ZAZA-852737 format. One line per 2 residues: number of its first residue (from 1); for each residue x, y, z of N, C-alpha, C. Coordinates in steps of 0.1 Angstrom, whole numbers, always signed. Layout:
N
NUM	X:Y:Z:X:Y:Z:X:Y:Z  ... .
This chain:
248
1	+312:+1962:+1492:+313:+1948:+1496:+311:+1939:+1484  +301:+1943:+1476:+299:+1936:+1464:+311:+1935:+1454 .
3	+317:+1948:+1453:+329:+1949:+1445:+341:+1940:+1450  +342:+1939:+1462:+352:+1929:+1469:+349:+1915:+1465 .
5	+336:+1912:+1465:+333:+1897:+1462:+335:+1895:+1447  +333:+1904:+1438:+336:+1902:+1424:+350:+1901:+1422 .
7	+359:+1910:+1429:+373:+1908:+1427:+379:+1895:+1431  +374:+1890:+1443:+377:+1876:+1448:+374:+1865:+1437 .
9	+362:+1867:+1431:+358:+1857:+1422:+368:+1857:+1410  +371:+1869:+1405:+379:+1870:+1393:+394:+1865:+1396 .
11	+399:+1868:+1407:+413:+1863:+1411:+413:+1848:+1412  +403:+1842:+1418:+401:+1828:+1418:+401:+1821:+1405 .
13	+393:+1827:+1397:+392:+1821:+1383:+405:+1822:+1375  +413:+1834:+1376:+425:+1834:+1369:+436:+1824:+1376 .
15	+434:+1822:+1388:+443:+1812:+1394:+440:+1798:+1390  +428:+1794:+1388:+425:+1781:+1383:+430:+1780:+1369 .
17	+429:+1790:+1360:+432:+1789:+1346:+448:+1788:+1345  +455:+1796:+1354:+469:+1795:+1355:+475:+1781:+1359 .
19	+468:+1775:+1369:+472:+1762:+1374:+470:+1752:+1363  +459:+1752:+1356:+455:+1743:+1345:+465:+1745:+1334 .
21	+470:+1757:+1331:+479:+1760:+1320:+492:+1752:+1323  +497:+1755:+1336:+510:+1750:+1340:+509:+1734:+1340 .
23	+498:+1728:+1343:+497:+1713:+1342:+497:+1709:+1328  +490:+1717:+1319:+489:+1713:+1305:+503:+1714:+1299 .
25	+510:+1724:+1303:+525:+1727:+1298:+533:+1715:+1302  +532:+1711:+1315:+540:+1699:+1320:+537:+1686:+1312 .
27	+524:+1685:+1309:+520:+1672:+1301:+526:+1673:+1287  +526:+1685:+1281:+531:+1687:+1268:+546:+1684:+1267 .
29	+554:+1689:+1278:+567:+1687:+1279:+571:+1672:+1281  +563:+1666:+1290:+565:+1651:+1293:+562:+1643:+1279 .
31	+552:+1648:+1272:+549:+1641:+1259:+560:+1643:+1249  +565:+1655:+1248:+576:+1659:+1240:+588:+1650:+1242 .
33	+591:+1649:+1256:+602:+1641:+1261:+600:+1626:+1257  +588:+1620:+1257:+586:+1607:+1254:+588:+1605:+1239 .
35	+583:+1615:+1232:+584:+1615:+1217:+599:+1614:+1213  +608:+1623:+1220:+621:+1624:+1218:+628:+1611:+1221 .
37	+624:+1605:+1233:+630:+1593:+1238:+626:+1581:+1228  +614:+1581:+1223:+610:+1571:+1214:+619:+1573:+1200 .
39	+620:+1585:+1197:+627:+1587:+1184:+642:+1583:+1186  +648:+1586:+1198:+661:+1582:+1201:+663:+1567:+1201 .
41	+653:+1561:+1207:+653:+1546:+1209:+653:+1540:+1194  +643:+1544:+1186:+641:+1539:+1173:+655:+1542:+1165 .
43	+660:+1554:+1167:+673:+1557:+1159:+684:+1548:+1162  +685:+1544:+1176:+696:+1536:+1181:+693:+1521:+1175 .
45	+680:+1517:+1176:+678:+1504:+1170:+682:+1502:+1155  +678:+1514:+1147:+681:+1514:+1133:+696:+1514:+1131 .
47	+703:+1521:+1139:+716:+1522:+1138:+724:+1509:+1141  +718:+1502:+1151:+724:+1489:+1155:+722:+1479:+1144 .
49	+709:+1480:+1139:+707:+1470:+1127:+716:+1473:+1116  +718:+1486:+1113:+726:+1489:+1102:+741:+1485:+1104 .
51	+745:+1487:+1116:+759:+1483:+1120:+761:+1468:+1118  +751:+1461:+1123:+752:+1446:+1123:+751:+1442:+1108 .
53	+743:+1448:+1100:+742:+1444:+1086:+755:+1447:+1079  +761:+1459:+1082:+774:+1463:+1076:+785:+1453:+1080 .
55	+785:+1449:+1093:+795:+1441:+1099:+794:+1427:+1091  +781:+1422:+1089:+779:+1410:+1084:+784:+1410:+1069 .
57	+781:+1421:+1062:+785:+1424:+1049:+800:+1423:+1047  +806:+1430:+1057:+821:+1430:+1056:+827:+1416:+1058 .
59	+821:+1409:+1068:+827:+1395:+1069:+825:+1386:+1058  +812:+1388:+1052:+809:+1380:+1040:+819:+1383:+1028 .
61	+822:+1397:+1027:+831:+1401:+1017:+845:+1396:+1020  +849:+1395:+1033:+861:+1390:+1036:+863:+1375:+1032 .
63	+851:+1368:+1036:+851:+1353:+1033:+852:+1351:+1018  +844:+1359:+1010:+844:+1358:+995:+859:+1360:+990 .
65	+865:+1371:+997:+879:+1374:+992:+888:+1362:+995  +888:+1356:+1007:+896:+1344:+1010:+894:+1333:+1002 .
67	+882:+1331:+997:+878:+1320:+989:+882:+1321:+974  +887:+1334:+970:+890:+1336:+956:+905:+1336:+954 .
69	+914:+1333:+964:+927:+1332:+962:+930:+1321:+951  +939:+1325:+941:+943:+1316:+930:+950:+1303:+935 .
71	+957:+1305:+947:+964:+1295:+953:+956:+1286:+961  +942:+1288:+963:+935:+1279:+970:+922:+1275:+962 .
73	+923:+1278:+949:+912:+1275:+939:+908:+1260:+940  +895:+1258:+941:+891:+1243:+941:+892:+1236:+954 .
75	+897:+1243:+964:+899:+1237:+978:+890:+1243:+988  +888:+1236:+998:+879:+1240:+1009:+887:+1240:+1023 .
77	+881:+1249:+1032:+886:+1250:+1046:+901:+1254:+1046  +904:+1264:+1039:+918:+1269:+1037:+922:+1281:+1046 .
79	+935:+1280:+1050:+941:+1291:+1057:+953:+1295:+1048  +954:+1308:+1044:+964:+1313:+1036:+974:+1323:+1044 .
81	+987:+1320:+1043:+997:+1329:+1050:+1006:+1333:+1038  +1008:+1347:+1038:+1015:+1352:+1026:+1027:+1361:+1032 .
83	+1038:+1359:+1026:+1049:+1369:+1028:+1054:+1374:+1014  +1063:+1383:+1014:+1067:+1389:+1001:+1073:+1378:+992 .
85	+1079:+1367:+997:+1085:+1357:+988:+1078:+1345:+986  +1067:+1342:+994:+1060:+1330:+993:+1046:+1330:+999 .
87	+1038:+1320:+994:+1025:+1318:+1000:+1023:+1304:+1005  +1018:+1303:+1018:+1016:+1290:+1023:+1001:+1287:+1025 .
89	+995:+1277:+1019:+982:+1274:+1019:+979:+1261:+1026  +971:+1260:+1036:+967:+1248:+1043:+952:+1246:+1043 .
91	+948:+1235:+1038:+933:+1232:+1037:+931:+1219:+1043  +919:+1217:+1050:+915:+1205:+1057:+900:+1202:+1054 .
93	+895:+1209:+1043:+880:+1206:+1041:+876:+1198:+1030  +886:+1191:+1024:+884:+1182:+1012:+883:+1167:+1016 .
95	+882:+1164:+1028:+880:+1150:+1031:+866:+1145:+1028  +865:+1132:+1026:+851:+1125:+1023:+840:+1130:+1032 .
97	+844:+1132:+1045:+834:+1136:+1056:+827:+1148:+1051  +832:+1157:+1044:+826:+1169:+1040:+818:+1168:+1027 .
99	+818:+1156:+1021:+811:+1154:+1009:+797:+1148:+1010  +786:+1154:+1006:+774:+1149:+1008:+771:+1137:+1000 .
101	+779:+1136:+989:+776:+1124:+980:+783:+1112:+984  +791:+1114:+994:+799:+1101:+999:+811:+1098:+990 .
103	+814:+1105:+981:+826:+1103:+972:+839:+1109:+978  +849:+1103:+972:+863:+1109:+975:+864:+1123:+968 .
105	+871:+1132:+973:+874:+1145:+966:+884:+1142:+955  +882:+1151:+945:+893:+1152:+935:+905:+1160:+941 .
107	+916:+1160:+934:+927:+1169:+938:+929:+1180:+929  +929:+1192:+935:+929:+1204:+927:+944:+1205:+921 .
109	+945:+1214:+910:+957:+1217:+904:+967:+1225:+912  +962:+1230:+923:+971:+1238:+932:+974:+1230:+946 .
111	+973:+1217:+945:+978:+1209:+956:+984:+1197:+950  +993:+1191:+959:+1000:+1179:+955:+993:+1167:+960 .
113	+992:+1158:+950:+986:+1145:+953:+978:+1139:+941  +971:+1127:+943:+964:+1120:+932:+952:+1115:+937 .
115	+941:+1114:+928:+929:+1109:+933:+922:+1101:+922  +915:+1090:+925:+907:+1084:+914:+895:+1092:+910 .
117	+892:+1103:+917:+881:+1112:+914:+885:+1124:+905  +898:+1125:+901:+903:+1136:+894:+904:+1133:+879 .
119	+892:+1128:+874:+891:+1124:+861:+892:+1134:+850  +890:+1146:+854:+891:+1158:+845:+904:+1165:+846 .
121	+913:+1161:+855:+927:+1166:+856:+937:+1155:+855  +942:+1152:+842:+951:+1141:+841:+964:+1142:+850 .
123	+968:+1152:+853:+980:+1152:+861:+977:+1150:+876  +965:+1149:+880:+961:+1145:+894:+953:+1133:+895 .
125	+951:+1125:+883:+942:+1115:+883:+952:+1102:+883  +947:+1091:+891:+953:+1077:+891:+942:+1068:+891 .
127	+942:+1057:+883:+932:+1047:+882:+929:+1039:+894  +917:+1034:+895:+913:+1025:+906:+921:+1012:+907 .
129	+921:+1004:+917:+928:+992:+919:+918:+980:+920  +922:+969:+915:+914:+957:+916:+922:+947:+925 .
131	+914:+941:+934:+921:+931:+943:+919:+917:+939  +912:+915:+927:+910:+901:+922:+922:+893:+919 .
133	+934:+900:+917:+947:+892:+914:+951:+885:+927  +944:+888:+939:+948:+881:+951:+937:+874:+958 .
135	+925:+879:+957:+913:+873:+963:+900:+879:+958  +891:+871:+958:+877:+875:+954:+868:+878:+966 .
137	+874:+880:+978:+867:+883:+990:+869:+898:+993  +859:+906:+992:+861:+921:+996:+866:+923:+1010 .
139	+860:+914:+1020:+864:+915:+1034:+879:+912:+1035  +884:+902:+1029:+897:+897:+1031:+906:+909:+1025 .
141	+902:+914:+1013:+910:+924:+1006:+911:+937:+1015  +900:+940:+1021:+900:+952:+1029:+909:+951:+1042 .
143	+907:+940:+1048:+916:+937:+1060:+932:+938:+1056  +934:+932:+1045:+949:+933:+1041:+954:+948:+1038 .
145	+945:+955:+1032:+947:+969:+1029:+949:+977:+1041  +941:+975:+1051:+942:+982:+1064:+956:+980:+1071 .
147	+960:+967:+1071:+972:+963:+1076:+984:+969:+1069  +982:+968:+1056:+993:+974:+1048:+995:+989:+1050 .
149	+985:+997:+1051:+985:+1011:+1053:+991:+1013:+1066  +986:+1006:+1076:+991:+1008:+1089:+1007:+1006:+1090 .
151	+1013:+1000:+1081:+1028:+997:+1081:+1035:+1004:+1069  +1028:+1013:+1062:+1035:+1019:+1051:+1045:+1031:+1054 .
153	+1044:+1036:+1067:+1052:+1047:+1070:+1053:+1047:+1086  +1066:+1051:+1091:+1067:+1051:+1106:+1058:+1061:+1113 .
155	+1054:+1071:+1106:+1046:+1082:+1112:+1031:+1081:+1109  +1026:+1070:+1102:+1013:+1068:+1099:+1004:+1068:+1111 .
157	+992:+1075:+1109:+982:+1073:+1120:+968:+1070:+1113  +961:+1059:+1118:+947:+1057:+1114:+938:+1065:+1120 .
159	+932:+1075:+1113:+922:+1084:+1118:+908:+1078:+1120  +904:+1071:+1109:+891:+1066:+1108:+891:+1053:+1100 .
161	+884:+1042:+1104:+883:+1030:+1096:+869:+1024:+1098  +864:+1020:+1088:+850:+1013:+1089:+851:+1000:+1079 .
163	+841:+994:+1076:+841:+983:+1067:+844:+986:+1053  +842:+998:+1049:+845:+1003:+1035:+853:+1016:+1034 .
165	+857:+1022:+1045:+863:+1035:+1043:+875:+1036:+1053  +887:+1041:+1048:+899:+1042:+1056:+905:+1056:+1053 .
167	+907:+1062:+1065:+914:+1076:+1065:+926:+1076:+1074  +938:+1078:+1068:+950:+1078:+1076:+957:+1091:+1072 .
169	+967:+1094:+1081:+976:+1107:+1078:+990:+1102:+1080  +999:+1108:+1072:+1013:+1105:+1071:+1020:+1119:+1070 .
171	+1031:+1120:+1079:+1038:+1133:+1078:+1044:+1136:+1064  +1041:+1149:+1059:+1045:+1152:+1046:+1060:+1152:+1045 .
173	+1065:+1144:+1034:+1080:+1143:+1032:+1085:+1156:+1025  +1077:+1161:+1015:+1082:+1172:+1006:+1070:+1181:+1006 .
175	+1073:+1195:+1004:+1085:+1202:+1005:+1091:+1201:+1019  +1104:+1202:+1021:+1110:+1203:+1033:+1106:+1216:+1040 .
177	+1107:+1215:+1054:+1106:+1227:+1063:+1091:+1231:+1065  +1080:+1222:+1063:+1067:+1225:+1066:+1064:+1224:+1080 .
179	+1071:+1217:+1088:+1069:+1216:+1102:+1062:+1202:+1105  +1061:+1200:+1118:+1056:+1186:+1122:+1041:+1185:+1120 .
181	+1034:+1196:+1119:+1019:+1196:+1117:+1015:+1193:+1103  +1025:+1193:+1094:+1020:+1192:+1080:+1019:+1177:+1076 .
183	+1008:+1173:+1072:+1005:+1159:+1069:+998:+1157:+1054  +1000:+1144:+1050:+992:+1140:+1039:+981:+1132:+1043 .
185	+969:+1135:+1038:+957:+1127:+1040:+956:+1115:+1030  +955:+1103:+1034:+953:+1091:+1026:+939:+1086:+1029 .
187	+931:+1084:+1018:+917:+1079:+1019:+915:+1068:+1010  +909:+1056:+1014:+905:+1045:+1006:+890:+1043:+1008 .
189	+884:+1039:+996:+870:+1035:+996:+868:+1023:+989  +862:+1013:+996:+860:+999:+990:+847:+1000:+983 .
191	+847:+994:+970:+835:+992:+962:+834:+976:+960  +827:+970:+969:+827:+954:+969:+819:+950:+957 .
193	+810:+956:+953:+801:+951:+941:+809:+952:+928  +819:+961:+927:+827:+962:+915:+841:+956:+917 .
195	+844:+950:+929:+857:+945:+932:+868:+955:+930  +865:+968:+934:+875:+979:+933:+878:+985:+946 .
197	+889:+992:+945:+892:+1002:+957:+896:+1016:+950  +890:+1026:+956:+891:+1039:+951:+901:+1046:+962 .
199	+908:+1057:+958:+916:+1062:+968:+920:+1077:+965  +925:+1084:+974:+929:+1097:+974:+941:+1099:+983 .
201	+951:+1106:+978:+962:+1110:+987:+967:+1123:+983  +967:+1133:+993:+970:+1147:+990:+976:+1154:+1003 .
203	+985:+1163:+999:+991:+1171:+1010:+982:+1182:+1014  +980:+1184:+1027:+972:+1196:+1032:+978:+1209:+1029 .
205	+991:+1209:+1030:+998:+1222:+1028:+1006:+1223:+1015  +1004:+1235:+1009:+1011:+1237:+996:+1018:+1250:+998 .
207	+1030:+1251:+991:+1038:+1263:+991:+1040:+1269:+977  +1038:+1282:+975:+1039:+1288:+963:+1050:+1298:+964 .
209	+1060:+1297:+955:+1071:+1308:+956:+1067:+1318:+945  +1068:+1331:+950:+1064:+1342:+941:+1075:+1341:+928 .
211	+1070:+1343:+916:+1056:+1347:+912:+1049:+1333:+907  +1054:+1321:+910:+1047:+1309:+905:+1033:+1307:+910 .
213	+1024:+1301:+902:+1011:+1298:+907:+1010:+1283:+908  +1019:+1276:+906:+1020:+1261:+908:+1027:+1258:+921 .
215	+1022:+1249:+929:+1028:+1246:+942:+1042:+1239:+941  +1050:+1242:+950:+1063:+1234:+951:+1060:+1219:+952 .
217	+1066:+1212:+943:+1064:+1197:+942:+1066:+1190:+954  +1058:+1180:+955:+1060:+1170:+967:+1069:+1159:+963 .
219	+1076:+1161:+951:+1085:+1150:+945:+1078:+1137:+944  +1064:+1139:+941:+1055:+1127:+938:+1055:+1118:+949 .
221	+1058:+1123:+962:+1058:+1114:+973:+1044:+1108:+976  +1032:+1115:+974:+1020:+1109:+976:+1018:+1097:+965 .
223	+1022:+1099:+952:+1020:+1089:+943:+1028:+1076:+946  +1041:+1080:+950:+1050:+1068:+953:+1046:+1060:+965 .
225	+1041:+1066:+975:+1035:+1060:+986:+1024:+1050:+982  +1015:+1056:+974:+1004:+1047:+970:+1008:+1036:+961 .
227	+1017:+1038:+952:+1023:+1026:+945:+1030:+1017:+953  +1036:+1021:+964:+1043:+1012:+973:+1033:+1002:+980 .
229	+1021:+1009:+984:+1010:+1001:+990:+1004:+991:+981  +1002:+995:+968:+997:+986:+959:+1006:+975:+955 .
231	+1019:+978:+954:+1029:+967:+950:+1029:+957:+962  +1029:+963:+974:+1029:+953:+986:+1016:+944:+985 .
233	+1005:+949:+981:+993:+941:+981:+993:+931:+969  +1001:+935:+958:+999:+927:+947:+987:+929:+939 .
235	+981:+941:+940:+968:+944:+932:+971:+949:+919  +961:+949:+911:+962:+954:+896:+957:+968:+896 .
237	+964:+977:+887:+960:+990:+884:+952:+990:+871  +940:+995:+873:+931:+994:+861:+931:+1007:+852 .
239	+944:+1009:+846:+945:+1020:+837:+959:+1023:+836  +963:+1033:+828:+976:+1037:+827:+982:+1043:+839 .
241	+995:+1041:+842:+1001:+1046:+854:+1002:+1061:+853  +1001:+1067:+864:+1003:+1081:+867:+1018:+1084:+868 .
243	+1023:+1094:+859:+1036:+1097:+861:+1039:+1108:+870  +1030:+1115:+875:+1032:+1124:+885:+1035:+1138:+879 .
245	+1036:+1148:+888:+1038:+1162:+885:+1052:+1164:+883  +1056:+1175:+875:+1070:+1179:+872:+1075:+1186:+885 .
247	+1086:+1182:+890:+1092:+1189:+901:+1094:+1205:+899  +1091:+1212:+909:+1093:+1226:+909:+1102:+1230:+920 .
């Protein structure tokens, strides 16, 4: 009887030890799974961050590459379309609205036009105008200028006008075949304290024929339009006249 009792105690003890061992094993397995899950989660996060960083790096590299085209040097907000025979560059980021200093932009050597701000590029510079030959009133001079610009071309559109700033667009006359969306931007800036008017007229689109790195000429249409406006106003040019670029 006593032996049976001892045998019962021994079997019960082994059963308890076995059950606890199974429970411990389950806990260890669950813990291992949690560790694996955490490792997988961290790995996915790191992979996602790495992929995002690589994507941003690739995009930045692409943006840097697009901004280093020789045919868009010195210009902003450009789109470049290239074929084996020619490159077409269209830029709309050089308007005064994009300049923090409030000045008119210069005209780059790879675009057609002239500006009073292009003092370091003689082929794209044209001197300011004085309205004192007609009036000493800045307001009257400005109103006359706005009216004259509004009638300078059948396709002219006044985009923005204030007491001292005027932005208009005119369909580009040259080169031919640019399409209806190709325009020249004309900007004027009144300086009443100096009795001056500054200006900029430039074609948004430039065409480059391989292997040339100078744009196909606008036949000096931007310069001629400005001179037509000045002659209509009867204002003085404060400097030597611009002869314009050589036709290509």
